[in-house]
C-alpha positions as a Markdown table, in Angstrom:
| # | Residue | x | y | z |
|---|---|---|---|---|
| 1 | Met | -0.1 | 0.1 | 0.0 |
| 2 | Asp | 1.4 | 3.4 | -0.9 |
| 3 | Pro | 1.6 | 6.1 | 2.0 |
| 4 | Ile | -1.6 | 8.4 | 2.4 |
| 5 | Gly | -0.7 | 11.7 | 0.6 |
| 6 | Pro | -2.0 | 13.9 | -1.8 |
| 7 | Lys | -0.8 | 11.5 | -5.0 |
| 8 | Ser | -2.0 | 8.5 | -3.3 |
| 9 | Met | -5.4 | 9.8 | -2.9 |
| 10 | Phe | -6.4 | 10.2 | -6.7 |
| 11 | Thr | -8.1 | 7.3 | -8.2 |
| 12 | Arg | -11.0 | 7.3 | -10.5 |
| 13 | Ser | -14.5 | 7.8 | -9.5 |
| 14 | Arg | -15.6 | 4.6 | -10.2 |
| 15 | Ser | -12.9 | 3.1 | -8.1 |
| 16 | Cys | -13.8 | 5.4 | -5.3 |
| 17 | Asn | -17.2 | 4.2 | -5.3 |
| 18 | Ser | -16.2 | 0.6 | -4.9 |
| 19 | Thr | -13.8 | 1.7 | -2.0 |
| 20 | Ser | -16.6 | 3.9 | -0.3 |
| 21 | Ser | -18.8 | 0.7 | -0.6 |
| 22 | Ser | -16.2 | -1.5 | 1.0 |
| 23 | Ile | -15.7 | 0.8 | 3.8 |
| 24 | Asn | -19.3 | 1.4 | 4.6 |
| 25 | Ser | -19.6 | -2.3 | 4.9 |
| 26 | Asn | -16.8 | -2.4 | 7.6 |
| 27 | Asn | -18.5 | 0.3 | 9.2 |
| 28 | Asn | -22.0 | -1.1 | 9.5 |
| 29 | Gly | -20.2 | -4.4 | 10.8 |
| 30 | Gly | -18.5 | -2.5 | 13.7 |
| 31 | Ser | -21.1 | -0.1 | 14.6 |
| 32 | His | -20.0 | -0.7 | 18.4 |
| 33 | Arg | -16.8 | 1.1 | 18.1 |
| 34 | Ser | -16.8 | 5.1 | 18.6 |
| 35 | Lys | -16.9 | 7.6 | 16.2 |
| 36 | Leu | -13.2 | 8.5 | 16.7 |
| 37 | Ser | -12.3 | 4.8 | 16.2 |
| 38 | Arg | -14.7 | 4.7 | 13.0 |
| 39 | Thr | -12.5 | 8.0 | 11.6 |
| 40 | Phe | -9.3 | 6.3 | 12.0 |
| 41 | His | -10.9 | 3.2 | 10.3 |
| 42 | Lys | -12.0 | 5.1 | 7.2 |
| 43 | Val | -8.3 | 6.3 | 7.0 |
| 44 | Ile | -6.3 | 3.0 | 7.8 |
| 45 | Asn | -8.7 | 1.2 | 5.5 |
| 46 | Phe | -8.3 | 3.5 | 2.5 |
| 47 | Arg | -7.2 | 1.7 | -0.6 |
| 48 | Asn | -5.7 | 3.0 | -3.7 |
| 49 | Ser | -6.9 | 1.9 | -6.7 |
| 50 | Asp | -4.4 | 2.0 | -9.9 |
| 51 | Asn | -5.7 | 2.4 | -13.2 |
| 52 | Lys | -4.9 | 3.8 | -16.7 |
| 53 | His | -7.1 | 6.8 | -16.5 |
| 54 | Gly | -5.3 | 8.5 | -13.9 |
| 55 | Met | -6.1 | 9.4 | -9.9 |
| 56 | Gly | -9.0 | 10.9 | -8.2 |
| 57 | Ala | -9.4 | 12.3 | -4.6 |
| 58 | Cys | -11.5 | 11.1 | -2.1 |
| 59 | Val | -13.2 | 13.4 | 0.7 |
| 60 | Phe | -14.8 | 12.6 | 4.1 |
| 61 | Pro | -17.6 | 15.6 | 4.1 |
| 62 | Ser | -19.9 | 14.0 | 6.8 |
| 63 | Gln | -19.9 | 11.5 | 9.1 |
| 64 | His | -21.4 | 8.8 | 7.2 |
| 65 | Asn | -20.8 | 9.4 | 3.6 |
| 66 | Phe | -17.8 | 10.3 | 1.3 |
| 67 | Glu | -17.7 | 11.8 | -2.2 |
| 68 | Cys | -15.0 | 11.3 | -4.6 |
| 69 | Tyr | -13.2 | 14.3 | -6.6 |
| 70 | Asn | -11.8 | 14.2 | -10.3 |
| 71 | Pro | -8.2 | 15.9 | -10.6 |
| 72 | Asn | -10.0 | 18.8 | -12.4 |
| 73 | Pro | -12.9 | 19.4 | -10.3 |
| 74 | Asp | -15.7 | 21.7 | -11.0 |
| 75 | Pro | -15.2 | 25.1 | -9.3 |
| 76 | Lys | -18.6 | 25.1 | -7.7 |
| 77 | Phe | -17.9 | 21.6 | -6.3 |
| 78 | Lys | -14.6 | 22.8 | -4.9 |
| 79 | His | -15.8 | 25.7 | -3.0 |
| 80 | Lys | -18.4 | 23.8 | -1.5 |
| 81 | Ala | -16.2 | 21.4 | -0.2 |
| 82 | Ile | -13.9 | 24.0 | 1.1 |
| 83 | Leu | -16.8 | 25.6 | 3.0 |
| 84 | Glu | -17.7 | 22.2 | 4.5 |
| 85 | Ala | -14.2 | 21.8 | 5.7 |
| 86 | Leu | -14.1 | 25.4 | 7.2 |
| 87 | Leu | -17.6 | 24.5 | 9.1 |
| 88 | Ala | -16.0 | 21.4 | 10.2 |
| 89 | Lys | -12.9 | 23.2 | 11.4 |
| 90 | Ile | -15.2 | 25.7 | 13.3 |
| 91 | Phe | -17.0 | 23.4 | 15.0 |
| 92 | Ala | -14.0 | 21.3 | 16.0 |
| 93 | Ser | -12.6 | 24.5 | 17.5 |
| 94 | Val | -15.7 | 25.3 | 19.3 |
| 95 | Thr | -15.9 | 21.9 | 21.0 |
| 96 | Ser | -12.3 | 22.0 | 22.0 |
| 97 | Ile | -13.1 | 25.5 | 23.8 |
| 98 | Lys | -16.2 | 23.8 | 25.5 |
| 99 | Ala | -14.0 | 21.0 | 26.7 |
| 100 | Ala | -11.3 | 23.4 | 28.1 |
| 101 | Tyr | -13.8 | 25.5 | 29.8 |
| 102 | Ala | -15.4 | 22.4 | 31.4 |
| 103 | Glu | -11.4 | 21.6 | 32.5 |
| 104 | Leu | -11.4 | 25.2 | 33.7 |
| 105 | Gln | -14.4 | 24.8 | 35.9 |
| 106 | Met | -13.3 | 21.3 | 37.1 |
| 107 | Ala | -9.7 | 22.9 | 38.4 |
| 108 | Gln | -11.5 | 25.5 | 40.3 |
| 109 | Asn | -12.5 | 23.1 | 43.0 |
| 110 | Pro | -10.0 | 21.9 | 44.5 |
| 111 | Tyr | -7.9 | 24.6 | 43.2 |
| 112 | Asn | -5.3 | 23.6 | 40.4 |
| 113 | Asn | -3.4 | 26.4 | 39.4 |
| 114 | Asp | -1.4 | 24.3 | 36.7 |
| 115 | Ala | -4.8 | 22.9 | 35.1 |
| 116 | Ile | -6.3 | 26.0 | 35.1 |
| 117 | Gln | -3.1 | 27.5 | 33.2 |
| 118 | Ala | -3.4 | 24.9 | 30.8 |
| 119 | Ala | -7.2 | 25.0 | 30.2 |
| 120 | Asp | -6.9 | 28.9 | 30.0 |
| 121 | Glu | -3.8 | 28.4 | 27.2 |
| 122 | Ala | -6.1 | 25.9 | 25.0 |
| 123 | Ile | -9.0 | 28.2 | 24.9 |
| 124 | Val | -6.7 | 31.3 | 24.0 |
| 125 | Glu | -5.2 | 28.7 | 21.4 |
| 126 | Gln | -8.3 | 27.7 | 19.9 |
| 127 | Leu | -9.9 | 31.5 | 19.9 |
| 128 | Arg | -6.8 | 32.5 | 17.9 |
| 129 | Ala | -7.3 | 29.7 | 15.3 |
| 130 | Leu | -10.9 | 30.9 | 15.0 |
| 131 | Ser | -9.8 | 34.5 | 14.4 |
| 132 | Glu | -7.0 | 33.3 | 11.9 |
| 133 | Leu | -10.2 | 31.3 | 10.0 |
| 134 | Lys | -12.0 | 34.5 | 10.2 |
| 135 | Arg | -9.3 | 36.6 | 8.7 |
| 136 | Lys | -8.6 | 34.0 | 5.8 |
| 137 | Phe | -12.1 | 33.8 | 5.2 |
| 138 | Leu | -12.7 | 37.5 | 4.8 |
| 139 | Lys | -9.7 | 38.2 | 2.8 |
| 140 | Lys | -10.6 | 34.9 | 0.6 |
| 141 | Glu | -6.8 | 33.6 | 1.4 |
| 142 | Leu | -8.4 | 30.0 | 2.5 |
| 143 | Asp | -5.9 | 27.3 | 1.5 |
| 144 | Leu | -7.8 | 24.4 | 3.1 |
| 145 | Ser | -7.3 | 20.8 | 1.5 |
| 146 | Pro | -11.0 | 19.5 | 2.4 |
| 147 | Gln | -10.5 | 15.9 | 2.7 |
| 148 | Val | -7.4 | 16.2 | 5.1 |
| 149 | Thr | -9.3 | 19.2 | 7.2 |
| 150 | Leu | -12.5 | 17.3 | 7.4 |
| 151 | Met | -10.8 | 14.3 | 8.7 |
| 152 | Leu | -8.6 | 16.2 | 11.2 |
| 153 | Ala | -11.5 | 18.4 | 12.4 |
| 154 | Glu | -13.5 | 14.9 | 13.3 |
| 155 | Ile | -10.7 | 14.0 | 14.9 |
| 156 | Gln | -10.1 | 17.1 | 17.0 |
| 157 | Glu | -14.1 | 17.4 | 17.8 |
| 158 | Gln | -14.1 | 13.6 | 18.8 |
| 159 | Gln | -10.8 | 14.0 | 21.2 |
| 160 | Ser | -12.9 | 17.2 | 22.6 |
| 161 | Leu | -15.7 | 15.2 | 23.3 |
| 162 | Met | -13.8 | 12.5 | 25.1 |
| 163 | Arg | -12.1 | 15.0 | 27.2 |
| 164 | Thr | -15.5 | 16.5 | 28.0 |
| 165 | Tyr | -16.9 | 13.0 | 28.8 |
| 166 | Glu | -13.9 | 12.3 | 31.2 |
| 167 | Ile | -14.2 | 15.6 | 32.9 |
| 168 | Thr | -18.1 | 14.8 | 33.2 |
| 169 | Ile | -17.2 | 11.4 | 34.9 |
| 170 | Lys | -14.6 | 12.9 | 37.3 |
| 171 | Lys | -17.1 | 15.5 | 38.1 |
| 172 | Leu | -20.0 | 12.6 | 39.0 |
| 173 | Glu | -17.3 | 10.7 | 40.9 |
| 174 | Ser | -16.5 | 13.7 | 43.0 |
| 175 | Asp | -20.2 | 14.4 | 43.8 |
| 176 | Val | -20.6 | 10.7 | 44.6 |
| 177 | Glu | -17.6 | 11.1 | 46.9 |
| 178 | Thr | -19.1 | 14.1 | 48.5 |
| 179 | Lys | -22.6 | 12.6 | 48.8 |
| 180 | Asp | -21.1 | 9.8 | 50.6 |
| 181 | Ser | -19.4 | 11.7 | 53.2 |
| 182 | Met | -22.5 | 13.7 | 53.6 |
| 183 | Ile | -24.3 | 10.0 | 54.3 |
| 184 | Val | -21.8 | 9.2 | 56.7 |
| 185 | Ser | -21.9 | 12.5 | 58.4 |
| 186 | Phe | -25.9 | 12.6 | 58.6 |
| 187 | His | -25.6 | 8.9 | 60.2 |
| 188 | Lys | -23.4 | 10.0 | 62.9 |
| 189 | Gln | -25.4 | 13.1 | 63.7 |
| 190 | Phe | -28.4 | 11.0 | 63.2 |
| 191 | Lys | -26.8 | 8.5 | 66.1 |
| 192 | Asp | -25.7 | 11.4 | 68.2 |
| 193 | Cys | -29.4 | 12.6 | 68.2 |
| 194 | Val | -30.6 | 9.5 | 69.3 |
| 195 | Glu | -28.2 | 9.2 | 72.0 |
| 196 | Val | -29.0 | 12.7 | 73.2 |
| 197 | Asn | -32.6 | 11.9 | 72.9 |
| 198 | Lys | -32.2 | 8.7 | 74.8 |
| 199 | Ser | -30.4 | 10.6 | 77.7 |
| 200 | Leu | -33.0 | 13.0 | 77.8 |
| 201 | Glu | -35.8 | 10.7 | 78.0 |
| 202 | Lys | -33.9 | 9.0 | 80.6 |
| 203 | Lys | -33.4 | 12.3 | 82.5 |
| 204 | Leu | -37.5 | 12.9 | 82.0 |
| 205 | Asn | -38.4 | 9.6 | 83.1 |
| 206 | Ala | -35.8 | 9.3 | 86.2 |
| 207 | Ser | -37.1 | 10.1 | 89.5 |
| 208 | Gly | -33.7 | 12.1 | 90.1 |
| 209 | Pro | -35.3 | 15.6 | 89.5 |
| 210 | Leu | -37.4 | 15.2 | 92.4 |
| 211 | Tyr | -34.4 | 15.9 | 94.9 |
| 212 | Val | -36.1 | 18.8 | 96.0 |
| 213 | Phe | -38.1 | 16.6 | 98.2 |
| 214 | Asp | -34.9 | 15.2 | 100.0 |
| 215 | Asn | -35.1 | 18.0 | 102.7 |
| 216 | Leu | -38.7 | 19.0 | 102.5 |
| 217 | Lys | -40.6 | 18.6 | 105.7 |
| 218 | Leu | -44.2 | 17.8 | 105.5 |
| 219 | Ser | -45.7 | 21.0 | 107.0 |
| 220 | Arg | -44.0 | 22.7 | 103.9 |
| 221 | Leu | -46.1 | 20.6 | 101.3 |
| 222 | Asn | -47.9 | 22.5 | 98.8 |
| 223 | Val | -49.7 | 22.5 | 95.4 |
| 224 | Ser | -46.6 | 23.3 | 93.2 |
| 225 | His | -45.2 | 20.0 | 94.8 |
| 226 | Phe | -48.2 | 17.9 | 93.7 |
| 227 | Ile | -48.0 | 19.4 | 90.2 |
| 228 | Gln | -44.6 | 18.5 | 89.8 |
| 229 | Val | -44.9 | 14.9 | 90.5 |
| 230 | Leu | -48.2 | 15.0 | 88.5 |
| 231 | His | -46.0 | 16.5 | 85.3 |
| 232 | Lys | -43.5 | 13.3 | 86.0 |
| 233 | Ala | -46.3 | 10.8 | 86.1 |
| 234 | Leu | -47.8 | 12.2 | 82.7 |
| 235 | Arg | -44.2 | 12.1 | 81.0 |
| 236 | Ser | -44.5 | 8.4 | 82.1 |
| 237 | Val | -47.6 | 8.1 | 80.6 |
| 238 | Arg | -46.3 | 9.6 | 77.4 |
| 239 | Ser | -43.5 | 7.3 | 77.0 |
| 240 | Phe | -45.8 | 4.2 | 77.7 |
| 241 | Val | -48.2 | 5.1 | 74.9 |
| 242 | Lys | -45.6 | 5.7 | 72.8 |
| 243 | Leu | -44.6 | 2.1 | 73.3 |
| 244 | Met | -48.1 | 0.9 | 73.1 |
| 245 | Val | -48.7 | 2.4 | 69.7 |
| 246 | Lys | -45.3 | 1.2 | 68.4 |
| 247 | Glu | -46.4 | -2.4 | 69.6 |
| 248 | Met | -50.0 | -1.8 | 67.8 |
| 249 | Glu | -48.1 | -0.8 | 64.7 |
| 250 | Leu | -45.9 | -3.9 | 64.6 |
| 251 | Ala | -48.9 | -6.1 | 65.0 |
| 252 | Asn | -50.6 | -4.5 | 62.4 |
| 253 | Trp | -53.4 | -2.6 | 64.2 |
| 254 | Asp | -55.9 | -0.2 | 62.4 |
| 255 | Leu | -55.1 | 2.9 | 64.8 |
| 256 | Asn | -58.1 | 4.7 | 63.3 |
| 257 | Glu | -60.2 | 1.9 | 64.6 |
| 258 | Ala | -58.5 | 1.5 | 67.8 |
| 259 | Thr | -59.0 | 5.4 | 68.3 |
| 260 | Lys | -62.8 | 5.0 | 67.6 |
| 261 | Ala | -63.0 | 2.3 | 70.1 |
| 262 | Ile | -61.8 | 4.7 | 72.9 |
| 263 | Glu | -63.7 | 7.8 | 71.5 |
| 264 | Pro | -66.1 | 6.8 | 68.9 |
| 265 | Lys | -67.5 | 10.1 | 68.3 |
| 266 | Ala | -64.0 | 11.9 | 68.0 |
| 267 | Ile | -63.1 | 13.8 | 65.0 |
| 268 | Phe | -59.3 | 14.9 | 65.1 |
| 269 | Ile | -57.7 | 17.7 | 63.5 |
| 270 | Lys | -54.5 | 15.9 | 62.8 |
| 271 | Glu | -53.7 | 12.4 | 62.3 |
| 272 | Ser | -51.2 | 12.8 | 64.8 |
| 273 | His | -53.5 | 13.8 | 67.6 |
| 274 | Arg | -54.6 | 10.2 | 67.6 |
| 275 | Cys | -52.2 | 9.5 | 70.4 |
| 276 | Phe | -54.4 | 11.8 | 73.0 |
| 277 | Ala | -57.2 | 9.2 | 72.5 |
| 278 | Phe | -54.6 | 6.6 | 73.7 |
| 279 | Glu | -53.1 | 8.8 | 76.7 |
| 280 | Ser | -56.9 | 9.4 | 77.7 |
| 281 | Phe | -57.5 | 5.7 | 78.1 |
| 282 | Val | -54.4 | 5.1 | 80.1 |
| 283 | Cys | -54.9 | 8.2 | 82.7 |
| 284 | Lys | -58.3 | 7.5 | 83.0 |
| 285 | Thr | -57.7 | 3.7 | 83.6 |
| 286 | Met | -54.7 | 4.6 | 86.1 |
| 287 | Leu | -56.5 | 7.5 | 88.0 |
| 288 | Gln | -59.5 | 5.2 | 88.5 |
| 289 | Ser | -60.3 | 5.2 | 92.2 |
| 290 | Phe | -57.7 | 7.8 | 93.0 |
| 291 | Asn | -60.3 | 9.5 | 95.3 |
| 292 | Leu | -60.1 | 6.6 | 97.5 |
| 293 | Phe | -57.7 | 6.4 | 100.7 |
| 294 | Asp | -56.5 | 2.7 | 99.4 |
| 295 | Tyr | -56.7 | 3.5 | 95.5 |
| 296 | Gly | -59.0 | 0.6 | 95.4 |
| 297 | Val | -56.3 | -2.0 | 96.1 |
| 298 | Asn | -58.2 | -3.5 | 99.0 |
| 299 | Lys | -61.5 | -3.3 | 97.5 |
| 300 | Glu | -63.0 | -1.9 | 101.1 |
| 301 | Leu | -66.2 | -0.1 | 101.3 |
| 302 | Asn | -65.1 | 2.4 | 103.8 |
| 303 | Pro | -61.2 | 2.4 | 103.7 |
| 304 | Lys | -59.5 | 4.5 | 106.5 |
| 305 | Lys | -57.5 | 7.4 | 105.7 |
| 306 | Pro | -53.7 | 6.4 | 106.5 |
| 307 | Asp | -51.2 | 8.5 | 108.3 |
| 308 | Pro | -50.2 | 11.4 | 106.1 |
| 309 | Glu | -46.7 | 11.3 | 107.6 |
| 310 | Gln | -46.3 | 7.7 | 106.7 |
| 311 | Cys | -47.8 | 8.5 | 103.2 |
| 312 | Phe | -45.0 | 11.0 | 102.8 |
| 313 | Ile | -42.6 | 8.8 | 104.0 |
| 314 | Glu | -43.4 | 6.3 | 101.6 |
| 315 | Phe | -43.4 | 8.7 | 98.8 |
| 316 | Lys | -39.8 | 9.9 | 99.7 |
| 317 | Arg | -38.2 | 6.2 | 99.5 |
| 318 | Leu | -40.2 | 5.4 | 96.3 |
| 319 | Lys | -39.0 | 8.4 | 94.3 |
| 320 | Ser | -35.6 | 7.1 | 93.9 |
| 321 | Val | -35.9 | 3.3 | 93.9 |
| 322 | Asn | -36.5 | 1.0 | 90.9 |
| 323 | Pro | -40.0 | -0.5 | 91.1 |
| 324 | Arg | -38.6 | -3.7 | 90.0 |
| 325 | Ser | -36.3 | -4.1 | 93.2 |
| 326 | Ile | -39.3 | -3.2 | 95.1 |
| 327 | Leu | -41.7 | -5.7 | 93.6 |
| 328 | Ala | -38.8 | -8.4 | 93.9 |
| 329 | Leu | -38.2 | -7.8 | 97.5 |
| 330 | Asn | -42.0 | -7.3 | 98.4 |
| 331 | Pro | -44.3 | -8.8 | 95.9 |
| 332 | Asn | -47.4 | -8.6 | 97.9 |
| 333 | Ser | -47.2 | -5.1 | 98.9 |
| 334 | Leu | -49.7 | -2.5 | 98.3 |
| 335 | Leu | -47.8 | -1.2 | 95.3 |
| 336 | Gly | -47.3 | -4.7 | 94.0 |
| 337 | Lys | -51.0 | -5.2 | 94.2 |
| 338 | Phe | -51.7 | -2.0 | 92.5 |
| 339 | Ile | -49.2 | -2.6 | 89.7 |
| 340 | Arg | -50.9 | -6.0 | 88.9 |
| 341 | Ala | -54.3 | -4.6 | 89.3 |
| 342 | Lys | -53.7 | -1.8 | 87.0 |
| 343 | Tyr | -51.9 | -3.9 | 84.4 |
| 344 | Leu | -54.8 | -6.5 | 84.0 |
| 345 | Asp | -57.3 | -3.4 | 83.6 |
| 346 | Leu | -55.0 | -1.6 | 81.0 |
| 347 | Val | -53.8 | -4.2 | 79.0 |
| 348 | His | -56.6 | -6.5 | 77.5 |
| 349 | Ala | -56.0 | -10.2 | 77.0 |
| 350 | Lys | -56.4 | -9.9 | 73.2 |
| 351 | Met | -54.0 | -6.8 | 73.3 |
| 352 | Glu | -51.3 | -8.8 | 75.0 |
| 353 | Cys | -51.9 | -11.8 | 72.8 |
| 354 | Ser | -51.6 | -9.7 | 69.6 |
| 355 | Phe | -48.4 | -7.9 | 70.9 |
| 356 | Phe | -46.5 | -10.9 | 71.9 |
| 357 | Gly | -48.2 | -13.8 | 70.3 |
| 358 | Asn | -49.3 | -15.2 | 73.8 |
| 359 | Leu | -50.4 | -14.7 | 77.2 |
| 360 | Asn | -47.5 | -15.5 | 79.4 |
| 361 | Gln | -47.1 | -12.2 | 80.6 |
| 362 | Arg | -50.9 | -12.3 | 81.9 |
| 363 | Lys | -50.4 | -15.6 | 83.5 |
| 364 | Ile | -47.5 | -14.4 | 85.7 |
| 365 | Val | -49.3 | -11.3 | 86.8 |
| 366 | Thr | -52.4 | -13.3 | 87.7 |
| 367 | Ser | -50.1 | -15.8 | 89.5 |
| 368 | Gly | -48.7 | -12.9 | 91.6 |
| 369 | Gly | -45.3 | -12.3 | 89.7 |
| 370 | Phe | -43.8 | -9.9 | 87.6 |
| 371 | Pro | -42.7 | -10.3 | 83.9 |
| 372 | Asp | -39.3 | -9.6 | 83.1 |
| 373 | Ser | -40.0 | -7.5 | 79.7 |
| 374 | Gly | -39.5 | -4.0 | 78.4 |
| 375 | Phe | -43.1 | -3.4 | 78.0 |
| 376 | Phe | -44.1 | -4.5 | 81.8 |
| 377 | Thr | -41.0 | -2.6 | 83.1 |
| 378 | Ala | -42.5 | 0.7 | 81.3 |
| 379 | Phe | -45.7 | 0.1 | 82.8 |
| 380 | Ala | -44.3 | -0.8 | 86.1 |
| 381 | Glu | -42.5 | 2.8 | 86.3 |
| 382 | Met | -45.5 | 4.6 | 84.9 |
| 383 | Ala | -47.7 | 2.9 | 87.7 |
| 384 | Lys | -45.2 | 3.7 | 90.4 |
| 385 | Arg | -45.6 | 7.3 | 89.5 |
| 386 | Phe | -49.4 | 7.3 | 90.1 |
| 387 | Trp | -48.9 | 5.5 | 93.3 |
| 388 | Met | -46.3 | 8.0 | 94.4 |
| 389 | Leu | -48.9 | 10.5 | 93.4 |
| 390 | His | -51.7 | 9.2 | 95.1 |
| 391 | Arg | -49.1 | 9.1 | 98.4 |
| 392 | Leu | -48.3 | 12.6 | 98.0 |
| 393 | Gly | -51.9 | 13.6 | 97.8 |
| 394 | Leu | -52.8 | 11.7 | 101.1 |
| 395 | Ser | -49.8 | 13.6 | 102.7 |
| 396 | Met | -51.2 | 17.0 | 102.2 |
| 397 | Val | -53.5 | 18.9 | 104.4 |
| 398 | Glu | -56.2 | 19.6 | 102.2 |
| 399 | Pro | -58.3 | 16.9 | 100.4 |
| 400 | Val | -57.4 | 16.0 | 96.9 |
| 401 | Ser | -59.8 | 14.7 | 94.3 |
| 402 | Val | -60.2 | 14.1 | 90.6 |
| 403 | Phe | -62.4 | 15.3 | 88.3 |
| 404 | Glu | -63.5 | 14.8 | 84.6 |
| 405 | Val | -64.8 | 17.1 | 82.0 |
| 406 | Lys | -67.9 | 15.7 | 80.2 |
| 407 | Arg | -68.1 | 15.8 | 76.4 |
| 408 | Asn | -69.7 | 18.7 | 74.7 |
| 409 | Cys | -69.1 | 21.1 | 77.4 |
| 410 | Arg | -68.0 | 24.4 | 76.8 |
| 411 | Phe | -64.4 | 25.3 | 77.2 |
| 412 | Ser | -63.4 | 27.0 | 80.7 |
| 413 | Glu | -60.0 | 28.4 | 81.2 |
| 414 | Val | -60.5 | 28.0 | 84.7 |
| 415 | Tyr | -61.1 | 24.4 | 84.7 |
| 416 | Met | -59.5 | 23.4 | 81.5 |
| 417 | Glu | -56.4 | 23.3 | 79.3 |
| 418 | Asn | -56.1 | 22.9 | 75.5 |
| 419 | Val | -53.8 | 19.6 | 75.3 |
| 420 | Ser | -52.9 | 20.5 | 71.6 |
| 421 | Glu | -51.0 | 23.2 | 70.4 |
| 422 | Glu | -53.8 | 24.3 | 67.8 |
| 423 | Ser | -55.1 | 28.0 | 68.5 |
| 424 | Leu | -58.8 | 27.8 | 68.8 |
| 425 | Phe | -61.4 | 30.7 | 69.1 |
| 426 | Ser | -64.8 | 31.7 | 69.6 |
| 427 | Gly | -66.6 | 34.4 | 67.3 |
| 428 | Glu | -68.7 | 34.7 | 64.3 |
| 429 | Ile | -67.7 | 33.2 | 60.8 |
| 430 | Asn | -69.5 | 33.0 | 57.8 |
| 431 | Asp | -72.7 | 33.9 | 59.5 |
| 432 | Gly | -72.5 | 31.5 | 62.1 |
| 433 | Asn | -71.2 | 31.1 | 65.8 |
| 434 | Val | -68.1 | 29.1 | 66.5 |
| 435 | Asp | -68.2 | 27.7 | 70.1 |
| 436 | Ile | -65.4 | 25.8 | 71.4 |
| 437 | Arg | -66.5 | 22.5 | 72.9 |
| 438 | Val | -64.9 | 19.4 | 74.8 |
| 439 | Val | -64.3 | 16.4 | 72.6 |
| 440 | Phe | -62.8 | 14.4 | 75.5 |
| 441 | Thr | -60.9 | 14.7 | 78.5 |
| 442 | Val | -57.3 | 13.5 | 78.1 |
| 443 | Val | -56.1 | 14.1 | 81.6 |
| 444 | Pro | -58.3 | 14.5 | 84.3 |
| 445 | Gly | -58.2 | 17.7 | 86.5 |
| 446 | Phe | -57.6 | 17.7 | 90.5 |
| 447 | Lys | -59.0 | 19.8 | 93.3 |
| 448 | Ile | -56.5 | 20.4 | 96.2 |
| 449 | Gly | -58.8 | 22.3 | 98.7 |
| 450 | Lys | -60.0 | 25.3 | 96.7 |
| 451 | Thr | -57.0 | 25.1 | 94.2 |
| 452 | Val | -58.1 | 23.6 | 90.7 |
| 453 | Ile | -55.4 | 22.0 | 88.6 |
| 454 | Gln | -56.8 | 22.1 | 85.2 |
| 455 | Ala | -57.9 | 19.2 | 83.1 |
| 456 | Gln | -56.3 | 18.8 | 79.8 |
| 457 | Val | -59.0 | 18.3 | 77.4 |
| 458 | Tyr | -59.3 | 17.9 | 73.1 |
| 459 | Leu | -60.9 | 20.6 | 71.7 |
| 460 | Ser | -63.3 | 21.2 | 68.8 |
| 461 | Pro | -65.0 | 24.1 | 67.3 |
| 462 | Val | -68.6 | 23.7 | 66.7 |
| 463 | Ile | -70.4 | 26.3 | 64.2 |
| 464 | Thr | -74.2 | 27.0 | 64.9 |
| 465 | Pro | -76.4 | 29.3 | 62.5 |
| 466 | Val | -77.2 | 32.7 | 63.7 |
| 467 | Ser | -80.9 | 32.9 | 64.3 |
| 468 | Arg | -82.4 | 35.8 | 62.0 |
């Protein structure tokens, strides 16, 4: 094969046509190759065909087809070929500028001075080449060889595209690394938040903050102390309700149906407010018989009021003791009987069976024991808080009683507190009177002598037409 050059590129038109057919068939067979490899394939497989009529010129004006030129081409045909070569060279330069600009952007972060200078020089070089092409075109001094210029322009364009793709891949890899590091950081933050929440929950549920009662004398006991212990009991209620709802979800309970079973006529403003129905059920069950001196444990008709000082001593002893240790030492104490009785009242047999798949815990409680499970431990801690609240109430000079607000009562700020954070109001809207009514009581209220501790209620606006 002769070396590729101006002379070796001349053949007759018919020979060029046969050569082009051969090359096109090779291209169809290798469609998996890239555009750049196909361009080289065209050049390498270019064949000369000698004949007695002389040589012709073969040119590649487009990606898929190529045309053949005679030694003495038509001026119009030659001018068209030169313009096509000029456009190809311009597009190749523009593609090179785009690739260099992408490299320039990539070198900004992280900062790479050498890469920035190299990209800048490449952009300037291509701009100079475009400026020179413009000058020659305007002065009609273009001396392009169409066939060579087209091939070189296509090679340059494919090389620039490859550089652009490489830069894009590097950028995507860098983004993936950044996202991975962010995911790791977020996982760490999440774990830290979980640990902090657990720590805060332990602090809220622990009896430690009741240290103010350590040196408190019975004579100085007042309503604020009762409210403080009540808040601790309500925190334990919310923790237990959260655990109970989680068990319901794991057992595939329909929470809407469960809330309807507790409060059939309740309509909740938000789905998250369903927890108030469960809190209401727990609080009402735990505070049942609170007004009795024995908290309903002994089931006596007229139980005697215990000694206030002894009740206060028991309260101070219980505030810093784990309920399981007390139950282990004296399972038949009043506190032990109270915990067992309230568990059987609160946790229905069907509920326990759906949670744990059996009634083993219920059997242990019925036989006078205490199950060793997280669920029962959380319940025992909550029950201990209510027993402490009852003991503290019996220690006070003035009698303590529980009251509950009936459904559909008007809201009164003296006796009630809105349990949700939703702002409700009374007034007139769209020719109707808006009145705030009680849907159900979440946490019953308390009366200590003449002092009222507000009941926490779930409210709903009721609109009634204005009479004309």
